[in-house]
Residue, then its C-alpha position, 0 to 999 in steps of 0.5 A: m048351647k055352643r058359642p061361636g068358635g066351638f065353645e058351648r055356653g054351659a061348658d064352663p060354669e065360671e066363665p060368665d062370672r069372670v067375664n062380668a068381673e072383667e067388664a065391671e073392673p076398670r081398665g088401663l092405669l086407673g083400673r090397675f091403680s084401683r086393683r092395687s090400692g083398693e081405692q076408686p079412681p077420682d071422677d074427673t067428670a064430676p063437678p068440684e062441688r059434687g066431689a066435695e059433697r061426696a067427700a063430706g058425705r063420706s066423712a059424714d057417713d063415717g060419723t067422726a069428728v072430722g066429718r062433722a067439722v067438714r060438714d059445718a065448714m061446708r055449711s058456713p062459708e064465712s068460716a072457711p080459711s082465707a088465702e095467704t097474702v105476701d107483703l111485697a115490701e118484705a119480699r123486696l127486703a128479702r131480695s135485697g138482703a135486708p134483715s127479716t122483719e118477721l121476728t121484730p116488733a112492729s115499730e122496728r119493722v116500719g123503720v126498717i121498711e122506711r129505710a129500705r124505701e129511702r135506699f131504693r129511692s136513692e138508687p138510680d132507676p134503670v128505666r129513667a137512666a135508659g130514658r136519659e141515655v136515649r135523650r142524650a143519644r138523640r141530642r148527639r145525633k141532632r148535633q151531628e146532623r147540624r154539623e153535617q148540614r153546615r158542612f155541606s151548606v157552607q158554600a150556599r151560606r157564603r154566597r148568601r152572605n155576599w149577596l146580603i153584603a152587596l145588597g146592604a152596600v147598595g141600600v146604604l149608597a142609595l140612602t146616602v144619595v137620597v139624603g144628600v140630594f133631597t134633604p138639607l142635612m148635607a148642605v154646604q156650610d163651610i167653604r175652605v180655600d187652600g193654596a192662595s198666595q198671590v190671589s186674595q183668599e177673601e175674594i175667592e171665598g166671596a166668589l164661592e159663597r153662592f154655594s152656601g146652603v146647596p147640598l154637597a151632591l148638587v155642587e157642580d164642577r162647572e159652576i165652580h169653574r165659572a166662579l173661579e174663571p175671573f181669577p187669571l192667576i189660578q192655573r188649576y184647582g181641585v174640589e173636595r166635598v167633605p161630608p156633612h157640610t164642608l166644601v174644600v177648593r185647592i188652587e194652584e197659582r200660575t208661576p211667572v217665568l219671564a218678565v217683558d219690559r214694555d214702556d218702562r213697565f215690567e209685565l210678568y207672564d207664565p209659561a202659557g203666555v198669560l199676563l199675571d201682573r204689571t210692576e214698575e220695578r223689575p221683579e226679583g227671581v224672574p228672568l228678563a226676556t230679551d232678543g226674540l222672547s218679547n212675543v209671548a205668542s211665538e214658538t221661541y217664547a214657548s220653548a224658553a218658558t217650558v225650560l224655565r218652568d221645568m227647572p228647579a226654583d233655586l236654579r231659576s232664581r239665579i238666571s238674570s235673563a234669557s235670550a233665543t234666536s230660535a226654538q233650538n238655540l236657547s241661552f241664559d245668563l246667570d247672576n254671576g255673569i256666566e253664559v249658559i248655552w242650552g240648545e233645544a228645549t229637550k232633556t231638561n232634567r239631565k241638562v240641569e244635573v250637568l249644569e249644577s255639577m259643572l258649577s260646583a266643579l268650576a266655582d273657583k275658576d274664571v269661567e265665562v261660558i258653559d255649553v250643556s247643549s250636548t249632555e254627553g260632552p259639555v264644554f266650558r271656557 
């Protein structure tokens, strides 16, 4: 019978055997391996157990001692060799360069291991060191943030501090007012009078005794004026409240500048024409009013009294009498007999300087009149 392609089936009697051999022979690398080595390729599809059984079977079929040992091991799993274990401590010692403990006794090995453990404990842990560094970085960042926050909020803090100071001051003031007005903690207990010489100090303190026990904040100046009004020698006064219990009254008495002879008695008047005192004897240091100065309500008296008030006390004490025909024509007599023509009641300080300088320059000369009405051209004779 002829095959397709022009070959007959019986033309080559050996072809079937060759074809069968090629079909039975494995192909590829496994086939070549088997042909070269004469062994069968491993069966990857078979389970490991079946492969072991096959190996055991082949060993058993061999009938050797090895086969029997394999057979016995397969039958008793307890006798199977265990997996090898590795001591981590020894591995760590080997990695650190410590001497091996395989050939040392057990006690020495334990000592080496303990020393190695102590060594590793004393060495810094890199994980902990990294954690500490992270925490330090966080703290540095927080400090930097706080510094930046303070730097950008300094104006707000300053305004807040100023507001708190202002509110605190207002609160303290309000508390002081409340305590001083509505409580007896700051009531008047001590009254002191300063500057009294012609007026009796005991009489003034007695007039002010009405304010004892009154809170300092409630002592009115109007009431003090009413208490001091009966004393004509007091020209002006001032009140000082010294917490917690002291009331101080400073007075300035009136100064007599002219003495007027009335009915064999001398009346002392101040520049305002207020009668200060009456005496039978002429007072020393007070000029005697003559020729037009007897009327204390006149303009002439007011001009002469103003000049005498503005003079220094030592020069005023040297004037024995004062006279005037008008407010623009004033004259004074000194205790040494020299007549001083003053003129108007102006430039008092300048006229005082000129008069004192001329008195010093003419002390050894016989002078009767000194005219200082013109400060630019004084005259004497």
